[in-house]
DRENPA-3360 file (N, C-alpha, C; in nm, 2 decimals, always signed):
BEGIN
1 = XXXXXXXX = -0.64/-0.51/-1.07/-0.58/-0.63/-1.01/-0.44/-0.66/-1.07 ~ -0.35/-0.69/-0.98/-0.22/-0.72/-1.03/-0.12/-0.71/-0.92 ~ +0.01/-0.68/-0.95/+0.12/-0.68/-0.85/+0.18/-0.54/-0.85 ~ +0.20/-0.50/-0.73/+0.26/-0.37/-0.71/+0.39/-0.38/-0.63 ~ +0.50/-0.32/-0.68/+0.63/-0.32/-0.62/+0.66/-0.18/-0.58 ~ +0.72/-0.17/-0.46/+0.76/-0.04/-0.40/+0.91/-0.05/-0.35 ~ +0.99/+0.05/-0.38/+1.12/+0.05/-0.33/+1.12/+0.05/-0.18 ~ +1.22/-0.01/-0.12/+1.24/-0.01/+0.02/+1.27/+0.14/+0.06;
9 = XXXXXXXX = +1.36/+0.20/-0.01/+1.40/+0.34/+0.02/+1.38/+0.43/-0.10 ~ +1.30/+0.53/-0.09/+1.28/+0.63/-0.20/+1.41/+0.70/-0.23 ~ +1.43/+0.73/-0.36/+1.54/+0.82/-0.40/+1.53/+0.95/-0.33 ~ +1.65/+1.01/-0.30/+1.65/+1.14/-0.23/+1.57/+1.24/-0.30 ~ +1.48/+1.31/-0.23/+1.40/+1.41/-0.28/+1.28/+1.37/-0.36 ~ +1.26/+1.24/-0.38/+1.15/+1.20/-0.47/+1.02/+1.22/-0.40 ~ +1.01/+1.19/-0.27/+0.88/+1.20/-0.20/+0.83/+1.34/-0.20 ~ +0.92/+1.44/-0.18/+0.88/+1.58/-0.18/+0.84/+1.62/-0.32;
17 = XXXXXXXX = +0.91/+1.58/-0.42/+0.88/+1.61/-0.56/+0.75/+1.55/-0.60 ~ +0.72/+1.43/-0.55/+0.59/+1.37/-0.59/+0.48/+1.44/-0.52 ~ +0.49/+1.48/-0.40/+0.39/+1.56/-0.33/+0.36/+1.69/-0.40 ~ +0.46/+1.76/-0.45/+0.45/+1.88/-0.52/+0.38/+1.86/-0.65 ~ +0.41/+1.75/-0.72/+0.35/+1.72/-0.85/+0.20/+1.68/-0.83 ~ +0.18/+1.61/-0.72/+0.04/+1.57/-0.68/-0.05/+1.70/-0.66 ~ +0.01/+1.79/-0.59/-0.07/+1.92/-0.57/-0.10/+1.99/-0.70 ~ +0.00/+1.99/-0.79/-0.02/+2.05/-0.92/-0.13/+1.98/-1.00;
25 = XXXXXXXX = -0.14/+1.84/-0.99/-0.24/+1.77/-1.06/-0.38/+1.80/-0.99 ~ -0.38/+1.80/-0.86/-0.51/+1.82/-0.79/-0.56/+1.96/-0.83 ~ -0.47/+2.06/-0.84/-0.51/+2.19/-0.88/-0.57/+2.20/-1.02 ~ -0.50/+2.13/-1.11/-0.55/+2.12/-1.25/-0.69/+2.06/-1.26 ~ -0.71/+1.95/-1.18/-0.84/+1.89/-1.18/-0.95/+1.98/-1.12 ~ -0.91/+2.05/-1.01/-1.01/+2.14/-0.95/-1.04/+2.26/-1.04 ~ -0.95/+2.31/-1.12/-0.98/+2.42/-1.21/-1.07/+2.37/-1.32 ~ -1.05/+2.25/-1.37/-1.13/+2.19/-1.47/-1.27/+2.17/-1.42;
33 = XXXXXXXX = -1.28/+2.11/-1.31/-1.42/+2.08/-1.25/-1.50/+2.20/-1.21 ~ -1.43/+2.31/-1.17/-1.49/+2.43/-1.13/-1.57/+2.50/-1.25 ~ -1.53/+2.46/-1.37/-1.59/+2.53/-1.48/-1.74/+2.49/-1.50 ~ -1.77/+2.36/-1.45/-1.91/+2.31/-1.46/-1.96/+2.33/-1.61 ~ -1.87/+2.28/-1.70/-1.91/+2.29/-1.84/-1.92/+2.14/-1.90 ~ -1.99/+2.13/-2.01/-1.99/+2.00/-2.08/-1.85/+1.95/-2.12 ~ -1.84/+1.82/-2.12/-1.71/+1.76/-2.15/-1.65/+1.81/-2.29 ~ -1.74/+1.83/-2.39/-1.69/+1.86/-2.52/-1.68/+2.01/-2.54;
41 = XXXXXXXX = -1.69/+2.09/-2.43/-1.67/+2.24/-2.45/-1.52/+2.26/-2.46 ~ -1.48/+2.35/-2.56/-1.34/+2.38/-2.58/-1.26/+2.42/-2.46 ~ -1.32/+2.50/-2.37/-1.25/+2.54/-2.25/-1.23/+2.43/-2.15 ~ -1.33/+2.34/-2.15/-1.32/+2.22/-2.06/-1.21/+2.13/-2.12 ~ -1.21/+2.11/-2.25/-1.11/+2.02/-2.32/-0.97/+2.08/-2.30 ~ -0.95/+2.21/-2.30/-0.82/+2.27/-2.28/-0.77/+2.23/-2.14 ~ -0.86/+2.25/-2.04/-0.81/+2.22/-1.90/-0.80/+2.06/-1.88 ~ -0.87/+1.99/-1.96/-0.86/+1.84/-1.95/-0.72/+1.80/-2.00;
49 = XXXXXXXX = -0.67/+1.87/-2.10/-0.53/+1.84/-2.15/-0.43/+1.88/-2.05 ~ -0.46/+2.00/-1.98/-0.37/+2.04/-1.87/-0.37/+1.94/-1.76 ~ -0.48/+1.89/-1.72/-0.49/+1.79/-1.61/-0.42/+1.66/-1.65 ~ -0.43/+1.62/-1.77/-0.37/+1.50/-1.82/-0.22/+1.51/-1.82 ~ -0.17/+1.63/-1.86/-0.03/+1.66/-1.86/+0.03/+1.66/-1.71 ~ -0.05/+1.72/-1.62/-0.01/+1.72/-1.48/+0.00/+1.58/-1.42 ~ -0.10/+1.50/-1.46/-0.10/+1.36/-1.42/+0.03/+1.28/-1.47 ~ +0.06/+1.30/-1.59/+0.17/+1.23/-1.65/+0.30/+1.28/-1.58;
57 = XXXXXXXX = +0.31/+1.41/-1.55/+0.43/+1.47/-1.49/+0.44/+1.41/-1.35 ~ +0.33/+1.39/-1.28/+0.32/+1.33/-1.15/+0.38/+1.19/-1.15 ~ +0.33/+1.11/-1.24/+0.37/+0.97/-1.25/+0.51/+0.96/-1.29 ~ +0.56/+1.05/-1.37/+0.70/+1.05/-1.42/+0.80/+1.07/-1.30 ~ +0.75/+1.14/-1.20/+0.84/+1.16/-1.08/+0.85/+1.04/-1.00 ~ +0.75/+0.96/-1.00/+0.74/+0.84/-0.90/+0.81/+0.72/-0.96 ~ +0.94/+0.70/-0.92/+1.01/+0.59/-0.96/+1.01/+0.48/-0.86 ~ +0.95/+0.50/-0.74/+0.95/+0.40/-0.64/+0.85/+0.28/-0.67;
65 = XXXXXXXX = +0.76/+0.31/-0.76/+0.65/+0.21/-0.78/+0.66/+0.14/-0.92 ~ +0.63/+0.01/-0.92/+0.62/-0.06/-1.05/+0.50/-0.15/-1.04 ~ +0.42/-0.15/-1.15/+0.30/-0.23/-1.15/+0.30/-0.33/-1.27 ~ +0.26/-0.45/-1.24/+0.24/-0.55/-1.35/+0.10/-0.61/-1.33 ~ +0.03/-0.64/-1.43/-0.10/-0.71/-1.42/-0.07/-0.85/-1.38 ~ -0.17/-0.92/-1.34/-0.16/-1.06/-1.30/-0.10/-1.14/-1.41 ~ -0.15/-1.12/-1.53/-0.10/-1.19/-1.65/+0.04/-1.16/-1.67 ~ +0.08/-1.03/-1.67/+0.22/-0.99/-1.70/+0.31/-1.05/-1.59;
73 = XXXXXXXX = +0.27/-1.05/-1.47/+0.36/-1.11/-1.36/+0.38/-1.26/-1.39 ~ +0.27/-1.33/-1.43/+0.29/-1.47/-1.47/+0.39/-1.49/-1.58 ~ +0.39/-1.40/-1.68/+0.49/-1.40/-1.78/+0.63/-1.37/-1.73 ~ +0.63/-1.27/-1.64/+0.75/-1.22/-1.58/+0.82/-1.33/-1.51 ~ +0.75/-1.41/-1.42/+0.81/-1.52/-1.35/+0.86/-1.62/-1.44 ~ +0.79/-1.65/-1.55/+0.83/-1.75/-1.65/+0.96/-1.71/-1.72 ~ +0.97/-1.58/-1.76/+1.09/-1.53/-1.82/+1.21/-1.53/-1.73 ~ +1.18/-1.49/-1.60/+1.29/-1.48/-1.51/+1.34/-1.62/-1.48;
81 = XXXXXXXX = +1.25/-1.72/-1.47/+1.29/-1.86/-1.45/+1.37/-1.91/-1.56 ~ +1.33/-1.87/-1.69/+1.41/-1.92/-1.80/+1.55/-1.86/-1.81 ~ +1.56/-1.73/-1.76/+1.69/-1.67/-1.76/+1.77/-1.70/-1.64 ~ +1.72/-1.79/-1.55/+1.80/-1.83/-1.43/+1.80/-1.72/-1.32 ~ +1.70/-1.64/-1.32/+1.69/-1.53/-1.23/+1.62/-1.56/-1.10 ~ +1.55/-1.67/-1.09/+1.47/-1.71/-0.98/+1.54/-1.82/-0.90 ~ +1.52/-1.83/-0.77/+1.57/-1.94/-0.69/+1.46/-1.99/-0.60 ~ +1.46/-2.12/-0.58/+1.37/-2.19/-0.49/+1.43/-2.18/-0.35;
89 = XXXXXXXX = +1.35/-2.12/-0.26/+1.39/-2.10/-0.12/+1.27/-2.11/-0.03 ~ +1.29/-2.18/+0.08/+1.18/-2.19/+0.18/+1.20/-2.09/+0.29 ~ +1.11/-2.00/+0.30/+1.12/-1.90/+0.41/+1.10/-1.96/+0.55 ~ +1.14/-1.89/+0.65/+1.11/-1.94/+0.79/+0.96/-1.93/+0.81 ~ +0.91/-2.01/+0.90/+0.77/-2.01/+0.94/+0.73/-1.88/+0.99 ~ +0.61/-1.84/+0.97/+0.56/-1.71/+1.02/+0.56/-1.71/+1.17 ~ +0.62/-1.61/+1.24/+0.63/-1.61/+1.38/+0.49/-1.59/+1.44 ~ +0.47/-1.65/+1.56/+0.34/-1.63/+1.63/+0.36/-1.52/+1.73;
97 = XXXXXXXX = +0.26/-1.43/+1.75/+0.27/-1.32/+1.84/+0.30/-1.36/+1.98 ~ +0.24/-1.48/+2.02/+0.26/-1.53/+2.16/+0.40/-1.55/+2.19 ~ +0.49/-1.59/+2.09/+0.63/-1.61/+2.11/+0.70/-1.48/+2.16 ~ +0.64/-1.37/+2.14/+0.70/-1.24/+2.18/+0.62/-1.17/+2.29 ~ +0.53/-1.24/+2.35/+0.46/-1.18/+2.46/+0.34/-1.09/+2.43 ~ +0.29/-1.11/+2.31/+0.17/-1.03/+2.27/+0.07/-1.12/+2.20 ~ -0.04/-1.06/+2.15/-0.14/-1.14/+2.08/-0.18/-1.07/+1.95 ~ -0.24/-1.14/+1.86/-0.28/-1.07/+1.73/-0.38/-0.96/+1.76;
105 = XXXXXXXX = -0.47/-0.98/+1.86/-0.56/-0.87/+1.90/-0.50/-0.75/+1.95 ~ -0.38/-0.76/+2.01/-0.30/-0.64/+2.05/-0.22/-0.59/+1.94 ~ -0.15/-0.68/+1.86/-0.06/-0.63/+1.76/-0.12/-0.56/+1.64 ~ -0.23/-0.61/+1.60/-0.29/-0.55/+1.48/-0.33/-0.40/+1.50 ~ -0.40/-0.37/+1.60/-0.44/-0.23/+1.61/-0.34/-0.14/+1.68 ~ -0.23/-0.19/+1.72/-0.13/-0.11/+1.79/-0.07/+0.00/+1.70 ~ -0.03/+0.11/+1.75/+0.02/+0.22/+1.67/+0.16/+0.18/+1.61 ~ +0.20/+0.25/+1.51/+0.32/+0.22/+1.44/+0.44/+0.27/+1.52;
113 = XXXXXXXX = +0.56/+0.21/+1.49/+0.68/+0.26/+1.54/+0.70/+0.24/+1.69 ~ +0.77/+0.33/+1.75/+0.80/+0.32/+1.89/+0.68/+0.34/+1.98 ~ +0.57/+0.39/+1.93/+0.45/+0.41/+2.01/+0.38/+0.28/+2.04 ~ +0.42/+0.17/+1.98/+0.36/+0.04/+2.01/+0.43/-0.02/+2.13 ~ +0.36/-0.11/+2.20/+0.42/-0.18/+2.31/+0.54/-0.25/+2.27 ~ +0.64/-0.27/+2.36/+0.77/-0.33/+2.33/+0.75/-0.47/+2.27 ~ +0.66/-0.55/+2.33/+0.64/-0.68/+2.28/+0.59/-0.68/+2.13 ~ +0.50/-0.59/+2.10/+0.45/-0.57/+1.96/+0.56/-0.53/+1.87;
121 = XXXXXXXX = +0.65/-0.44/+1.91/+0.76/-0.40/+1.83/+0.85/-0.52/+1.80 ~ +0.88/-0.61/+1.90/+0.96/-0.72/+1.88/+0.90/-0.82/+1.78 ~ +0.77/-0.84/+1.79/+0.69/-0.93/+1.70/+0.70/-0.87/+1.56 ~ +0.68/-0.74/+1.54/+0.68/-0.68/+1.41/+0.82/-0.70/+1.35 ~ +0.93/-0.68/+1.43/+1.06/-0.70/+1.38/+1.08/-0.85/+1.33 ~ +1.03/-0.94/+1.40/+1.04/-1.08/+1.36/+0.96/-1.10/+1.23 ~ +0.85/-1.04/+1.21/+0.77/-1.05/+1.08/+0.86/-0.99/+0.97 ~ +0.92/-0.87/+0.99/+1.00/-0.81/+0.89/+1.12/-0.90/+0.85;
129 = XXXXXXXX = +1.18/-0.96/+0.95/+1.30/-1.05/+0.93/+1.26/-1.16/+0.84 ~ +1.14/-1.22/+0.86/+1.09/-1.33/+0.78/+1.07/-1.29/+0.63 ~ +1.01/-1.17/+0.62/+0.97/-1.12/+0.48/+1.10/-1.09/+0.40 ~ +1.20/-1.05/+0.47/+1.33/-1.01/+0.40/+1.43/-1.13/+0.40 ~ +1.40/-1.24/+0.46/+1.49/-1.35/+0.47/+1.54/-1.40/+0.33 ~ +1.67/-1.42/+0.32/+1.73/-1.48/+0.20/+1.84/-1.59/+0.25 ~ +1.87/-1.68/+0.17/+1.97/-1.78/+0.20/+2.11/-1.70/+0.22 ~ +2.20/-1.76/+0.29/+2.33/-1.69/+0.31/+2.40/-1.65/+0.18;
137 = XXXXXXXX = +2.38/-1.74/+0.08/+2.44/-1.71/-0.06/+2.33/-1.72/-0.16 ~ +2.25/-1.61/-0.18/+2.14/-1.61/-0.27/+2.19/-1.64/-0.41 ~ +2.10/-1.71/-0.49/+2.13/-1.75/-0.63/+2.03/-1.69/-0.72 ~ +1.96/-1.58/-0.68/+1.86/-1.52/-0.75/+1.75/-1.47/-0.66 ~ +1.64/-1.42/-0.72/+1.53/-1.38/-0.64/+1.45/-1.50/-0.59 ~ +1.42/-1.51/-0.46/+1.34/-1.62/-0.42/+1.20/-1.61/-0.48 ~ +1.16/-1.72/-0.55/+1.04/-1.72/-0.63/+0.92/-1.68/-0.55 ~ +0.91/-1.73/-0.43/+0.79/-1.70/-0.35/+0.77/-1.55/-0.32;
145 = XXXXXXXX = +0.88/-1.47/-0.34/+0.87/-1.33/-0.31/+0.79/-1.25/-0.42 ~ +0.77/-1.31/-0.53/+0.70/-1.25/-0.64/+0.55/-1.29/-0.64 ~ +0.50/-1.32/-0.53/+0.35/-1.35/-0.52/+0.31/-1.34/-0.37 ~ +0.18/-1.31/-0.36/+0.13/-1.30/-0.22/+0.12/-1.15/-0.17 ~ +0.03/-1.13/-0.08/+0.00/-0.99/-0.03/+0.07/-0.96/+0.10 ~ +0.17/-1.04/+0.14/+0.24/-1.02/+0.27/+0.34/-0.90/+0.27 ~ +0.38/-0.87/+0.15/+0.48/-0.76/+0.14/+0.62/-0.82/+0.15 ~ +0.65/-0.92/+0.08/+0.79/-0.98/+0.08/+0.89/-0.87/+0.04;
153 = XXXXXXXX = +1.01/-0.88/+0.09/+1.11/-0.79/+0.06/+1.22/-0.86/-0.03 ~ +1.23/-0.81/-0.15/+1.34/-0.86/-0.24/+1.46/-0.78/-0.21 ~ +1.57/-0.84/-0.17/+1.69/-0.77/-0.12/+1.79/-0.74/-0.24 ~ +1.87/-0.64/-0.22/+1.97/-0.61/-0.32/+2.06/-0.73/-0.36 ~ +2.10/-0.81/-0.26/+2.18/-0.93/-0.29/+2.11/-1.02/-0.39 ~ +1.98/-1.04/-0.37/+1.90/-1.13/-0.46/+1.90/-1.06/-0.60 ~ +1.87/-0.93/-0.60/+1.86/-0.87/-0.73/+1.99/-0.87/-0.81 ~ +2.10/-0.85/-0.74/+2.24/-0.85/-0.81/+2.26/-0.99/-0.87;
161 = XXXXXXXX = +2.23/-1.10/-0.79/+2.26/-1.23/-0.85/+2.16/-1.26/-0.96 ~ +2.04/-1.21/-0.95/+1.94/-1.23/-1.06/+1.99/-1.16/-1.19 ~ +2.03/-1.04/-1.17/+2.08/-0.96/-1.29/+2.20/-1.02/-1.35 ~ +2.29/-1.08/-1.27/+2.41/-1.14/-1.32/+2.38/-1.27/-1.40 ~ +2.28/-1.34/-1.35/+2.23/-1.46/-1.42/+2.17/-1.42/-1.56 ~ +2.09/-1.31/-1.55/+2.03/-1.26/-1.67/+2.13/-1.22/-1.78 ~ +2.23/-1.15/-1.74/+2.34/-1.11/-1.84/+2.40/-1.23/-1.90 ~ +2.43/-1.33/-1.82/+2.50/-1.45/-1.87/+2.41/-1.52/-1.97;
169 = XXXXXXXX = +2.28/-1.54/-1.93/+2.19/-1.61/-2.01/+2.15/-1.54/-2.14 ~ +2.13/-1.41/-2.14/+2.09/-1.34/-2.26/+2.21/-1.33/-2.36 ~ +2.33/-1.33/-2.30/+2.44/-1.33/-2.39/+2.46/-1.46/-2.47 ~ +2.41/-1.57/-2.41/+2.42/-1.70/-2.47/+2.32/-1.71/-2.58 ~ +2.21/-1.63/-2.58/+2.10/-1.65/-2.68/+2.04/-1.51/-2.70 ~ +2.11/-1.42/-2.77/+2.06/-1.28/-2.79/+1.94/-1.28/-2.88 ~ +1.92/-1.37/-2.96/+1.79/-1.37/-3.04/+1.67/-1.39/-2.96 ~ +1.68/-1.46/-2.85/+1.57/-1.48/-2.76/+1.52/-1.35/-2.70;
177 = XXXXXXXX = +1.61/-1.26/-2.66/+1.58/-1.14/-2.60/+1.49/-1.05/-2.69 ~ +1.52/-1.05/-2.82/+1.44/-0.98/-2.92/+1.30/-1.03/-2.92 ~ +1.28/-1.16/-2.91/+1.15/-1.22/-2.91/+1.08/-1.18/-2.78 ~ +1.15/-1.18/-2.67/+1.09/-1.14/-2.54/+1.04/-1.00/-2.55 ~ +1.12/-0.91/-2.60/+1.09/-0.76/-2.60/+0.97/-0.74/-2.69 ~ +0.96/-0.82/-2.80/+0.84/-0.80/-2.89/+0.71/-0.85/-2.82 ~ +0.72/-0.95/-2.74/+0.60/-1.01/-2.68/+0.57/-0.94/-2.55 ~ +0.67/-0.89/-2.48/+0.65/-0.83/-2.35/+0.73/-0.70/-2.35;
185 = XXXXXXXX = +0.66/-0.59/-2.39/+0.72/-0.46/-2.41/+0.76/-0.40/-2.27 ~ +0.72/-0.45/-2.16/+0.75/-0.40/-2.03/+0.88/-0.46/-1.98 ~ +0.94/-0.56/-2.04/+1.05/-0.64/-1.99/+1.17/-0.55/-1.96 ~ +1.21/-0.47/-2.05/+1.33/-0.39/-2.03/+1.31/-0.29/-1.92 ~ +1.19/-0.24/-1.91/+1.16/-0.14/-1.81/+1.16/-0.21/-1.67 ~ +1.12/-0.34/-1.67/+1.13/-0.42/-1.54/+1.28/-0.44/-1.51 ~ +1.36/-0.47/-1.60/+1.51/-0.49/-1.57/+1.56/-0.36/-1.52 ~ +1.53/-0.24/-1.58/+1.57/-0.11/-1.53/+1.53/-0.09/-1.38;
193 = XXXXXXXX = +1.40/-0.13/-1.35/+1.35/-0.12/-1.22/+1.43/-0.20/-1.12 ~ +1.46/-0.32/-1.16/+1.54/-0.41/-1.07/+1.68/-0.34/-1.04 ~ +1.74/-0.28/-1.14/+1.87/-0.21/-1.12/+1.85/-0.09/-1.03 ~ +1.74/-0.02/-1.05/+1.70/+0.09/-0.96/+1.68/+0.05/-0.82 ~ +1.61/-0.06/-0.80/+1.58/-0.11/-0.67/+1.70/-0.16/-0.60 ~ +1.79/-0.22/-0.67/+1.92/-0.26/-0.60/+2.00/-0.15/-0.54 ~ +1.98/-0.03/-0.59/+2.05/+0.09/-0.54/+1.97/+0.15/-0.43 ~ +1.85/+0.10/-0.40/+1.76/+0.17/-0.30/+1.70/+0.07/-0.20;
201 = XXXXXXXX = +1.78/-0.03/-0.16/+1.74/-0.12/-0.06/+1.66/-0.24/-0.10 ~ +1.63/-0.25/-0.23/+1.54/-0.36/-0.28/+1.40/-0.31/-0.29 ~ +1.31/-0.40/-0.29/+1.17/-0.36/-0.31/+1.07/-0.46/-0.24 ~ +0.95/-0.41/-0.20/+0.85/-0.49/-0.15/+0.75/-0.53/-0.26 ~ +0.69/-0.65/-0.25/+0.59/-0.69/-0.35/+0.46/-0.72/-0.28 ~ +0.35/-0.68/-0.35/+0.22/-0.70/-0.30/+0.13/-0.75/-0.42 ~ +0.06/-0.86/-0.40/-0.02/-0.91/-0.51/-0.09/-1.04/-0.47 ~ -0.17/-1.09/-0.56/-0.24/-1.22/-0.53/-0.14/-1.34/-0.52;
209 = XXX = -0.18/-1.44/-0.44/-0.09/-1.56/-0.43/-0.08/-1.62/-0.56 ~ +0.04/-1.69/-0.58/+0.06/-1.77/-0.70/-0.01/-1.90/-0.69 ~ -0.09/-1.93/-0.79/-0.17/-2.06/-0.78/-0.11/-2.16/-0.87;
% end
C-alpha cells in the first residue's frame, strides 16, 4: 500500500532495456526453480544470489517509477509544504460522459486509442485535460495531485516552480535539510526524481486519497 509515480514519458531506450533485464531475471528464477532442491542447498543458494542480482539489475534500469509508502508520502507532503513546494489549486469538475455524446457504460469497456468511438475519445481527452490541469502561472505542485487513484499528472511547469521554491527555502535554513535527510533518507532521491520527471513530461500519481 502506498503511492506510485510514473514518468509521463520514459527515457529513450529504457523500456527496451527494462524488458531485456526482466527476461534475464525471469531466466534466473526459472533456472533456480528447475533445480527442485531445498532452499539451503548450496547450488540453490548460488542461483538465488544470481536471481537477486538480476532483480536488482532490472530495478536499476527502471527510472520511470518511484514508490513511497503511505506514511512516507504523508511526510513528503508535509516537507514539501514546509519548503513552499506545494500550491492550493482547485481542479475543474470531472467531465460527464454525456457531455461528449457517450455513457460510462460505453466509455469504460471501449478499446484504447483510435479504436474507441469518436465520442469516447473526446471524453477521454477531457478527462486527461482535467488530470493535467494547472493554473496559468503555477506556484508549485498542486497539493491534490499527490493523492488519489485517478492518475493526476504533475506537469514540468509545476515541478520547476516547486524545485525553485525548494532551493530558495533550503538555502535560508541549511541546518533543517540535514535534519530532514536524517529522518527521511528517501528525500534526496525524491528530489532527484522530480528533476528527472521535469525532463520527461512530468509524472502521474496513483495512491489512496488524502484524508
